C-alpha positions in Angstrom: 25.1 16.0 -24.7 23.8 19.1 -26.4 26.1 22.1 -26.5 23.8 24.5 -24.5 23.9 22.0 -21.6 27.7 22.7 -21.1 27.1 26.3 -20.5 24.0 25.9 -18.1 25.8 23.5 -15.8 28.7 24.2 -13.4 30.1 20.7 -14.3 31.3 19.6 -17.6 30.8 16.0 -18.8 32.5 14.1 -21.5 29.3 12.1 -22.4 25.7 11.5 -21.4 26.8 8.4 -19.5 29.2 10.5 -17.3 26.4 13.0 -16.7 24.0 10.1 -15.6 26.7 8.6 -13.3 27.3 12.0 -11.7 23.5 12.4 -11.0 23.3 8.9 -9.5 26.0 9.8 -7.0 25.0 13.4 -6.4 21.3 12.9 -5.8 21.6 9.8 -3.6 20.1 9.8 -0.1 19.9 13.1 1.8 21.2 15.0 -1.2 18.0 14.2 -3.1 15.3 16.9 -2.8 12.6 14.2 -2.4 14.4 12.3 0.4 12.1 11.5 3.3 9.0 13.0 1.7 6.1 10.5 1.7 2.6 10.6 0.4 1.2 13.8 -1.1 4.4 15.7 -0.2 6.4 13.6 -2.7 6.2 14.8 -6.3 5.9 11.2 -7.6 2.8 10.5 -5.4 0.0 9.6 -7.9 -3.2 9.2 -6.0 -4.6 8.4 -2.6 -6.3 5.2 -4.0 -4.7 2.6 -6.1 -5.8 -0.6 -7.8 -3.5 -3.7 -7.7 -4.2 -7.0 -9.5 -4.4 -10.0 -7.3 -4.7 -13.1 -9.5 -8.1 -12.6 -11.1 -9.2 -10.0 -8.5 -8.4 -6.3 -8.2 -7.6 -5.0 -4.7 -8.3 -1.4 -3.8 -5.4 0.1 -1.8 -5.6 3.5 0.0 -2.9 5.7 1.3 -3.1 6.0 5.1 0.2 7.6 5.9 2.2 6.5 8.9 0.1 3.4 9.5 2.4 0.8 11.0 1.4 -2.0 8.5 1.1 0.3 5.6 4.1 -1.1 3.9 6.9 1.0 2.4 4.4 3.2 0.5 2.0 3.7 3.4 -0.9 1.9 1.6 -3.2 -0.8 2.9 -6.1 -2.8 1.5 -9.3 -0.8 1.9 -11.3 -3.7 3.3 -8.8 -4.3 6.1 -8.7 -0.6 6.9 -12.5 -0.5 7.1 -12.7 -3.4 9.5 -10.1 -1.8 11.7 -11.9 1.5 11.7 -15.1 -0.4 12.8 -13.4 -2.6 15.3 -16.3 -2.2 17.8 -18.5 -4.4 15.6 -16.2 -7.5 15.9 -14.6 -9.6 18.5 -11.7 -7.8 20.3 -9.5 -11.0 20.1 -9.0 -10.4 16.4 -7.2 -7.1 17.0 -3.9 -5.9 18.4 -4.0 -2.5 20.2 -0.9 -0.5 19.5 -0.7 3.1 20.8 -4.4 3.2 21.2 -5.1 2.1 17.6 -6.8 -1.2 16.7 -5.1 -3.3 14.0 -6.2 -6.6 12.6 -3.7 -9.3 13.6 -1.5 -10.3 10.6 -3.0 -13.9 10.6 -6.5 -12.6 10.2 -8.1 -12.3 6.7 -11.2 -10.4 5.6 -13.9 -12.4 3.9 -16.5 -10.8 1.6 -19.8 -12.4 2.6 -21.5 -12.0 -0.8 -18.2 -13.2 -2.5 -18.1 -9.9 -4.4 -14.5 -8.7 -3.8 -15.4 -5.1 -4.8 -18.3 -4.8 -2.4 -16.5 -3.2 0.6 -19.6 -2.3 2.6 -18.9 -2.9 6.3 -21.9 -5.2 6.6 -20.3 -7.4 3.9 -16.9 -7.8 5.6 -16.1 -10.6 8.1 -12.7 -11.1 9.7 -11.6 -14.8 9.8 -8.5 -16.8 10.4 -6.8 -18.3 7.3 -8.2 -21.8 8.0 -11.7 -20.6 8.6 -11.6 -18.6 5.4 -10.3 -21.5 3.3 -12.9 -23.9 4.9 -15.7 -21.4 4.0 -14.6 -21.1 0.4 -14.3 -24.9 0.0 -17.8 -25.3 1.3 -19.1 -22.8 -1.2 -17.1 -24.5 -4.0 -18.6 -27.9 -3.1 -22.2 -26.5 -3.1 -21.9 -25.4 -6.7 
């Protein structure tokens, strides 16, 4: 550790490893200044939209905050979110209603009608069960 660090800190460490171990213990849980801050309030938050690779496809994820299926980071696939926001266009049996909000059931997948995974226009999205989705893609594959 550099000499000036000894004078700036109220603690004195014998090595960089001791300093790192002390920080691990001291800044754990509620002692961390970022503890409990999610989304834009957290200093490590990068962007409201994010691209994740899914095999040969790229999924767009957006930050939706305290959405119940948003995962640990509060993000959800944009096409699922768009279908949920436009729930009145689809059969109500595909959705769960929780606290007045419509959520797609976990077993429902969203199909892109034109097979362009990046075209997230609401007229291009169709919610299907897993078996219906697989059947549709198999029919398309057999036609080619």
